[in-house]
C-alpha positions in Angstrom: 23.9 -1.6 -20.8 20.9 -1.2 -18.6 17.4 -0.9 -20.0 14.7 1.6 -19.0 13.6 1.5 -15.4 10.1 0.1 -15.0 7.4 0.4 -12.4 6.9 -2.6 -10.1 3.4 -3.5 -10.9 2.9 -5.6 -7.7 3.7 -2.5 -5.6 1.6 -0.2 -7.7 -1.5 -2.3 -7.0 -0.8 -2.3 -3.2 0.2 1.2 -2.4 -1.1 4.7 -3.2 0.9 7.9 -3.2 -0.9 11.1 -2.2 -0.4 14.5 -3.9 1.7 15.5 -0.8 4.0 12.5 -1.3 2.8 10.2 1.5 2.6 6.5 0.8 -0.6 4.7 1.9 -1.3 1.0 2.3 -4.3 -1.1 3.3 -4.5 -3.0 6.6 -4.0 -6.8 6.5 -6.4 -9.5 7.4 -9.4 -8.8 5.1 -8.9 -11.4 2.4 -10.8 -14.2 4.1 -12.4 -15.4 7.3 -14.5 -12.2 7.5 -17.5 -13.9 9.0 -15.8 -14.3 12.4 -14.7 -10.6 12.6 -16.8 -8.0 14.2 -18.4 -5.2 12.1 -16.3 -2.6 13.8 -13.1 -4.5 13.0 -14.1 -4.8 9.4 -14.9 -1.1 9.1 -11.5 -0.1 10.6 -9.6 -2.4 8.2 -11.1 -0.7 5.2 -9.1 2.5 5.8 -5.8 3.4 4.2 -2.9 4.0 6.7 0.4 5.9 6.2 3.6 3.9 5.7 6.6 4.6 7.8 9.2 7.0 6.3 12.0 4.5 5.7 9.7 2.0 4.0 8.0 4.8 2.0 11.4 5.9 0.6 12.0 2.3 -0.7 8.5 2.1 -2.2 8.7 5.4 -3.9 12.0 4.4 -5.6 10.2 1.4 -7.1 7.2 3.4 -8.2 8.9 6.1 -10.2 6.6 6.1 -13.2 
C-alpha cells in the first residue's frame, strides 16, 4: 500500500510556479566567485527564467502540494 504523495522539498526551494502555470528557475553561477563577474552579468543572473515545457511537466508532477 502506498502512502500519501509528498512534495519534493528540494524542488520547492529551487522553482516557482506562476499563477498561469509556468515554472520559473534561477540562473546558475551566482553561489560563489562573484568578485570576478561584471556588474551587468550579476544583474542578469538575478532574474527568474521560464523552464522548458518537458522539464516543467516533470517538476509540476513533483510539486503537487
